[in-house]
C-alpha positions, 0 to 999 in steps of 0.5 A: 127519427131518433129511434131510426138513427139508433137502429141504423147506428147499431146496424153500422156497429154490428156490421163493422164487428163481423169477422173481416175474413168471413167473405173477404176478397184479398186481391183484384185486377187492374187493366187499361191502355198506355197512350202518348198524351198528345197524339193518342198513339198506343205505347206497346211494351211499356212497363206498368208497376204496382208499388210493392206488388205485381207488374205487367208489360203492355202488348202491341195495342198498348193494353195491359192487365195485372192480376192479383193486385191487393185490394185497397189503394195502390200507387201505379208507375208507368215507364217507357223508353223516350218518355217521362215516367208517370206515377198515379197515386191512390188507385182503388182496387175493388175485389172482383171488380177490375179497375180500369186505369189508362196512362198518358205519358209525355215524350221526353226531350232527353235522349231517347235511350234514357228511361225515367224509372219512376214519375213523381207523386207531385207533377207540374202542369206545363201551362201552369207550373204553380197555383194548381192542386190536383185532387183525386177521387179518394181524397174527396170521398174520405174527406172528413165533414165533406159527405162526398161533396167536392166543394167542401174539399176545395174549401180546405185548400190553400187560398180558398175560404167560404162564407156560412157553413150551409153554403158551398161558396168558393172564395179564392184569393179574395175574389167573389164566388162569380169568378170561378169556372168549371169544366168536365173533360174540357166541356164548360158547365155553369155550376157545380152546386144545387140551388145555385145563386144566379149571377154567382156560382155558390149553392147548398149541395154539390151537383157533381156525382163523386162516383164519376170523378177521376180527378180535379185540377184546381187552378187558383192562378196561372190559368191556361190560355185555352180557358177564359172568362175566369178571374179567381179559379178554374176547376177542370174535372176529368170524368171516369170512363165506364167499364169496357168489360162488363156491366156494373152498378153502385148504390149510395146512401149519404147524409142527404141523398140516395143514388144509383149509378150504372156503367158498362161497355157500348159493344163487344169490341170493348172500345166504348163505354158509358156511365150514368147516375141518378140521385135524389135528396131526402133532405126535405124529410129530415128538415120537416122532422126537425121542424125547420121552416124550409124544405129543399129537394134536389134531383140530378141525372148525369152520364158520360159516353166514350167511344174510341176508334182504332183509326185515331179519333175519339168522342166524349159525350157528357150530360148533366141535369138538375131539378131543385125545389125549395118550399116552405114548411108553413106548419113550422111557425112556433118560434119567432125565428121560424116566423121570420124565416117564413116571412122572408124566404121565397119559394124557389124553383131551378132547373139546369142542364148541360149537354156537350161533346168533345171530338178529337182527331189524333195527328202525328204530332198532336190532336185537333179537338172540337168541343160543342155544348149547350147549357140552360139554367131556368130560375123562378123565385116568388114570394107572396105576403103572408105566403098567400100564394093564391092571392095575386094582390099579395105578390111581393116579388116574382123573378123568372129567368132563362139563360141558354148558351151554346159554345164552340171551341176548336183547339189544336194541341201539338208537340214539336222540337220539345215545345208543347203548343196549344192554340185555337178559338172559341165562340159562344151565343148567349140568350138571356131572358128575365121577367121581373117584379120586385120591390126596391129601396134606394136613396130615392125611397121605396119603389119597384122594379119590373121589366121583361128583358130578352137579349142575345149576345155573341162572345168570341175568343182566340188563344195560343200558348207555348210551353217548353223545358230548358237546361236539362229539364230544370227550367219550365217556361210557358207563354200564353195570350188570349183575345176576347170580344163580345157583340154586347157593345162597341168597346167589348166588341174589340178584342184588343181592348181586353188583351190577356197575356200571361207567363209562368216559369218554374226552375228546379234548383235541385231535384226536390226544390223548385222556385216558381213565378207567374203573372198575367192579365185575365178577363171576365165578362159581367154576369148576364143578370147585370148585362141584361138588366132593363129599367121599367121603360125597357131601356137596357141602361147598362149596355154602354156602361159595362166592360170586360172585367180585368184582373192583373195577377202575380204569383211567386213561390217555391216548393220542396219535395220532402221524404214520404211523398210530402210537398211543402209549398209557399206562395204569395199573390197579388191581384188588381181588379179594374172595370168591375161592375159598380151597382149605382143604386146601392153604391157598392161593387158587385164583387161584394155580392154572391153569397145569397140564394136567388139572384144578384146583379140585376140593377143599374151599374157601370164599370167604375169599381176597382179592387185588390187582393193580396196574401200568402199561402203555406201548404204541406201535403202528404200523399198516402204513404205508410198508412198516413195522408193529409194536408195542412194549409194556412192563408193570410189574405186581404180583399178590398173593393172601392165604395162610392167615393173610390175608397177601398173597403174590406170586401165581403170575402175579407177573411184575414186568416184561414187555416185547415189541418186534415190528417188521416190514417189507413188502419189494418183490415180496411179501416180508415179514420180521419179528422179535420179542424178548420179555423177562419177569422171573422168576415165583415158585414154591413149593418142595417139602416135602422131608421129606414128599415123601421118604416112600415111600408119598407119593412112590409114590402121587403120583409127584412131590413135595409142595409146601410151601405154608408157603413159598408162591411164596417162590422165583423163576425167572430172568428170560428173553428170546426172539427170534423171526423170520419170513420170508414170500413170497407169489405171486398167480397168475391162479386161485390164490395161495401163501404160504411162510413160514419161522418161527424161534421162540427163534432164539438158543436161549435157555434159562431155568431153571424150577422144579426137579423132585424125582427119586428117586436111583437105583443103577446098576441104576436102582432107587430108593435108600432112606435108610439112616437112615430106611427109610421114606424115599427118597433124593431129589434136586433136578434143575434144569429148563429152558424154551426151545429152538430151534424152526424151522418151514416153512409153506405156505398155498395158496388156490384 
């Protein structure tokens, strides 16, 4: 393995030292269409300008083409009489591979003969003028330590933190990982991670192929009314459209996976395209070579089909599927830690898919969109004592679940008399099945839970939002309302029990300085694992006790545009939770769970938990300008939820201080170098109940210790930092291009102590020691665990 890595590194250095002009292609092409962003009309005679380069005028069909565009990253501005100008930053031009870039302009409420010469690099979204970050493809690809994983990039944004380094949990403003929702081209998907936690959203590796991403709008507050069932964040992905001119392909080889993608036109008319990819991990091979006791393998398939008709309508179809498998390496049992992991980790199987379509009919003043989709997530976790998988009597637990959801949303977008209005409805059918056998420990003692649950629930919602600019475009005001209901129980069926109003405004004190404010109530239903829980007698004990979770939020801040495409922003927030599920047996809020693999929330619960989170964010973001780009962010936050006595305790996500500095340089001859250093203060954890954990029957049944929830999150791990480095080198040839990168995660090999494990004390023969004073108990010991290790990797991207 070390020899192979040395050869690969030598190959990397050798290729990088080749003369850059040997086969170089110095220019490429840019083409696309200019549209009205609401009614989809093409805009003829719009001017498209490459910053510091050539320009073109769109023809009568709104189409444009620019030749001789310098390869690499360029900024593109689009202007048209009667419309707000738009600047699209960091568009990558690839040699002979023409880049497709469509522009969508917003009609101006100023006089029609006025022209906005150039759009701003930091535009505000009308429905959400604050608490939104827009992330581009190149920001994801070049992110140090990210290995082209969008979750890693989001974790560096202001207001966002994470748990341990080996998971992709996204904790936004003190909320749990279950409070995030994900959309692709307006179609909801259940997760963006492989090995996702059922009842939450975190996982181990990114599920979304970065090759498909055109951009991401990340909302940490001020959510648009058309997107419901979220309390902490909404991530709206826009997928690229495939080339309408010719077939193309891309091969990627990264730190843990290899992938192949294809794109091309659907017909000779050039009004439709497709893009598709398949990826498979080789992580299990690396883990086996390094002697790790677990072997994860993941596969995913993704595609997008887009068709637009001249008669004024279009159709988008997307599909995503993943197959994940987590096995144990039983040969890796030499150390005590390896044996502990082999004894506690389960075998894991997960499969999920999303198939969705969005149809839009463009009207004179807007468009009508119909969105249909189906998602399915299958989980199977099982564990046998001593990993004797062929012995039915050795079964410790077996969880088999299936979640199938069909969604419909009808949405009308229009612009009239300066107002942008969005209204519509949504409906969803959810089929949840869960067949469970697992041991439990409560205050009543050791027991087992076994049930076979199956239920079908209907959800429905109505939404409306209006946005407008006033006072010569200085004031942006947005007002919205949502109503949500469910057939789950009588209280949830009444939409007026979960009315969700919201408002946001932004006032431009000057052309560069804005003051922003937002507030609203947001709702989210409990996870299916909690709603569908049944006791051993088949009673759905949570059905009449649960409610929609409520979260009242306020955000206030300001932003200042500085020279050099730089934005300084400061924002404070406050979140107040109510009606959160409270797990009755454990005596804790469900909000504290979600950072574990497997399943959370399948237990008796009511809606009595409350919570609060508040803090401040500071961010300095610089778009690529004069070869320099980057972002500096700092978050100060508190997150607390009530315990069984109603007392507020620090939540599992209560990291008080989180900071990130990410800086990069674009050097001559297509070299990029970037670095990121991140810091986070320690998160709290709950210590073990040593008296209970040492009982032989309990430890044998659970394979690990029992937490002492009377000391909920009473201890903290140490603070920690991590330095990541990335170097890229690109070549643009006549008919293909190549990108080699060297990425080092945790370059200083910094180690942070995690919460300890509780292990058996063993004799020299490896047998568990019994307490000589109490033969019903084991002798246990607390073993410190560490998080963080040096992770260098080399990647290759080939475009044809």
